[in-house]
C-alpha positions as CSV (number, residue, x, y, z in Angstrom):
1,M,82.0,-10.8,16.0
2,E,83.5,-7.9,13.6
3,T,82.4,-7.4,9.9
4,V,84.5,-6.2,7.3
5,S,83.4,-4.3,5.0
6,F,84.4,-3.3,0.6
7,L,84.9,-0.2,2.2
8,D,87.7,-1.5,4.3
9,F,91.2,0.1,4.3
10,D,93.0,-3.5,2.8
11,F,90.0,-3.7,0.4
12,F,91.4,-0.4,-1.3
13,R,95.0,-1.4,-0.6
14,F,94.4,-4.6,-2.2
15,L,92.3,-3.4,-5.3
16,F,95.2,-0.8,-5.9
17,F,98.1,-3.4,-5.9
18,L,95.6,-5.8,-8.7
19,L,94.9,-2.4,-10.9
20,S,98.7,-1.7,-10.9
21,L,99.4,-5.0,-11.8
22,L,96.8,-5.0,-14.6
23,F,98.0,-1.6,-16.1
24,A,102.0,-1.4,-15.3
25,L,104.9,-1.2,-17.8
26,I,107.7,-3.4,-17.9
27,I,111.0,-1.7,-18.8
28,L,113.3,-4.8,-20.9
29,Y,116.9,-3.8,-21.5
30,L,118.1,-6.0,-24.0
31,Y,121.4,-5.9,-26.2
32,D,120.2,-6.7,-29.4
33,L,117.4,-4.0,-30.0
34,D,116.1,-6.1,-32.9
35,L,112.6,-7.8,-30.6
36,K,109.7,-8.0,-32.6
37,N,106.0,-8.5,-31.6
38,V,106.5,-6.6,-28.1
39,P,103.1,-6.1,-25.9
40,P,101.8,-2.9,-25.6
41,N,103.0,-2.6,-22.0
42,V,106.3,-3.1,-23.2
43,I,109.2,-0.8,-23.1
44,I,112.1,-1.7,-24.5
45,K,115.6,0.3,-23.6
46,N,119.0,0.1,-24.6
47,A,121.1,-2.3,-22.0
48,N,124.1,-0.3,-23.2
49,D,122.8,2.9,-21.7
50,I,123.7,1.1,-17.9
51,L,126.5,-1.7,-18.4
52,N,128.3,-1.1,-21.9
53,K,128.2,-4.8,-23.6
54,N,131.6,-5.1,-23.9
55,E,132.3,-5.0,-20.0
56,L,129.8,-8.7,-20.3
57,F,131.6,-11.5,-18.3
58,I,130.7,-14.9,-17.7
59,N,131.5,-16.2,-14.3
60,N,131.6,-20.6,-13.3
61,G,129.8,-20.6,-16.8
62,S,127.4,-18.7,-15.8
63,Y,125.8,-14.9,-16.6
64,A,124.5,-15.1,-13.1
65,T,127.2,-12.8,-11.7
66,F,126.9,-10.4,-14.2
67,S,122.9,-10.4,-14.0
68,D,123.6,-9.7,-10.4
69,L,125.8,-6.1,-11.3
70,F,123.3,-5.3,-14.3
71,R,120.5,-5.6,-12.0
72,Y,122.2,-2.9,-9.2
73,K,123.3,-0.8,-11.6
74,V,119.8,-0.4,-13.0
75,L,118.4,0.1,-9.4
76,S,121.1,2.9,-8.8
77,T,120.7,4.6,-11.8
78,I,117.2,4.6,-12.6
79,G,115.6,3.3,-9.1
80,G,112.1,1.8,-9.3
81,I,111.3,-2.0,-8.7
82,Y,113.5,-4.8,-10.0
83,V,111.7,-8.2,-10.7
84,D,113.1,-11.8,-12.3
85,L,109.8,-13.5,-13.1
């Protein structure tokens, strides 16, 4: 039977993952920048830097298509990881 050690590579990879979540910076793109009481790990950026507000559209009563376009533009312009929570 194989014993599992806390020095195992998978343990350190998991620990790094947990620490990265704990200290993660979140970038929040907004068209209305007048948001108060933002947590310290959240950075507010102007969404107009990605897609101008006058390009915003509704498709079949939903912003979902615009949201997808915005997400793809963020990833192509800045890179990184985009997560919907």
